[in-house]
N, C-alpha and C positions, 0 to 999 in steps of 0.2 A: 872351140867350145869350152875346153878346159880353162883357158885363160879368162874367157868371158865369165865363166862360173865363179872363178876365184875373185875377180873384180866385183861381181855382183854380191858375193859373200861379204867382202869388206865394206861395200857401200851399204848393204843391209845392216851390218853391225853398227856403222857410224850413225845411220838414221835411227836405229833402235835405241842407241845410247842417248841421242839427242831428244827422242820422244819420251824416254823413260821418266824424266823429271816431272813434267806437268800432268802425267796420266792419273786418272782417278779409277779407272777400271783395269787394275793391274792383272787380274786373273785372265781377262779376255785378251789383253795384250800378250801375256805369257803363252796362251793357247795359240794365238796367231804366230808368235815367234817359234813355237815348237813345229807348227806346220811348215813354216818357211825353212826351218833348219832341215827338216826331212827332205824337202824339195831340193835344197842346195846340195845336201849329201848325195841324193839320188843322181843329180846332175854330175857331181864329181865322179861318182862310181861309173856312170855311163861313159863319160868322156875320157876316163883313164883306164879303160880296159874291160868294163862290164864285170863279168863274173870273176875275172882275174885281178880286179882293182884292189889296191892296197887300202883304199878309203872306205871299204865296206864296214870296217870296225867303228866308224863314226856314228853308226846307228845306236851303238851301245850307250855312249854318254848322253845322247838325247833321251833315251829311256830312263837313265838314272836321274837326270835332273827333272824329268816329268814326274817321277816318283816323289822327289823332294818338294816339288811345287804343288802337286795335285793329289798325292797319296796313291793308293792302290789303283783306283780307276784311271788316273792319269798315266800311271806306268803301263798298264795293260793297253790303254788307247795308243800310247806312243809306240809300244812294241808292235801293235797291229799296223799302225801307220808306217813304221819302218819296214815291216815285212811286206806291206803293199808296195812301198816305194822300191824296195829291192826286187820284188817280183815284176814290177813294171819295167825295171832296167833289164832284167833277164828276158822278158817277153819282147822288148824292143830289139835286144841283141839277136834273139831268135828270128824275128822278122827280117832283120838286116842280113843275117846269114842265109835265110831262105832266098832273099832277093839276089844274093851272090851265087847261089847254087851250092853253098858249102854248109849245109844245115847241120847244126849241132844236135846230138841225140837228145830227145825230150826227157828221158829218164834222168840223164845227168843234170840237166838244168833244174828239173823238179827236185832232185835230191839236194842240190846246192841251195835252192830256195827253202826246202824243208829244214836243213841244218841251220841256216841263218834265222829263220822264223822261230825255230825251237830255242836257239841260243838267246834271242831277244826276249822270248817269253820267260826263260829262266832268269835272265837279268831283271826283268820286270818283277818277278816273284821275290827275288832277293832284295832288290832296291826298295820295294814297297814294304817288306818286313823291316828293313833298316829305317825307313821313313816313319813307320809306326812306333818303333823303339825310340827314335828321336823325339817324336811328339809326346810319347809317354814320359820320357825323361824331362822334357820341357814343362809339362804339367806338374810333375812331382817337384821340380825346382821352384816353380811359381808358388805352389802350396807351401813349400818349406820357407820361401821368402816371406810369404804372408804371415806364417806362424812366428817367424823370427821377429818381424816388425811388431806383431801383437805382443810378444814377450818383452820386447824392448820398451813398448809403451807401458806395460804393466810394471816393469822394473822401475821406469822413470817415475810413475805415479807413487809407487811404494817408497822410493827414496825421498820424493818430495813431501810425503806425508809423515815422515819420521819426526818424532819430537826431540830427537837428539841431532846434534850437528854431525854431518857425515861428509868427509872429504875422501876422494879416491885419487890415486896417482898411477901413472904408467911406470914401467920398470926404471926409467931414467929419472924418476922423481918429479915429473911434471904433472900438475894438477889436471885431472880429466873430468871431475865433477865436484860440485860444491852446492849442497842442498840449501833450501830456504832457511832452515834452522841455523846452518853454519853462517849464512849471511847475517841473520839476526844477532848471533853471538859475537861475530867478529866485526860487524859493521862494513864488511867488504862484499860487493856484489859478485855473483858468479862471472859476469861478463868481464870484470876487472882481473880475476885471478886464474880462470881456466886457461891452461897453456903455459902458465908461469911455473918456475921451479918452486917447489914447496918451501925449501930453505929460504928463498928470497922473500916469499910472502910471510 
């Protein structure tokens, strides 16, 4: 079962990578991907020891990237899905142990599930906070970029409307701007001289 799960995980990844290009409904695809990832991790946990499995930590990155893709609601939904998946694994292990006559104490299983679910909820809380901060920083950056573009347009119009010739250079002495009045005075167009060394012009 473990090897089959690993093979299915690789096949799923290859198929998802191939389907990702032509997709138009990316959010729906991402939601399906989250669900399939929880299923794959649950299978890995089940086939590698159940409650003692090393793979139980993989529910955490699923919650984190759900927060990055879908924000707070996505993070909490993924943490709940992960907790349900882990609970299903523990429940299945409990049934199997009952069938063998070596039943594991219910309080222990319940405590393990509670710790895992609580950890996933905490991760969802932190990841959604980070996601909000990232979105806020992105909006601030976009606003700053718009302001800078507006300022650049204003600067360009101001320079172009000057009645004096104006030439600017970079520290190396190469011409970076050449306004219309400079073109009229010198007879050289900006296209000819921008980027040239001032001494050469």
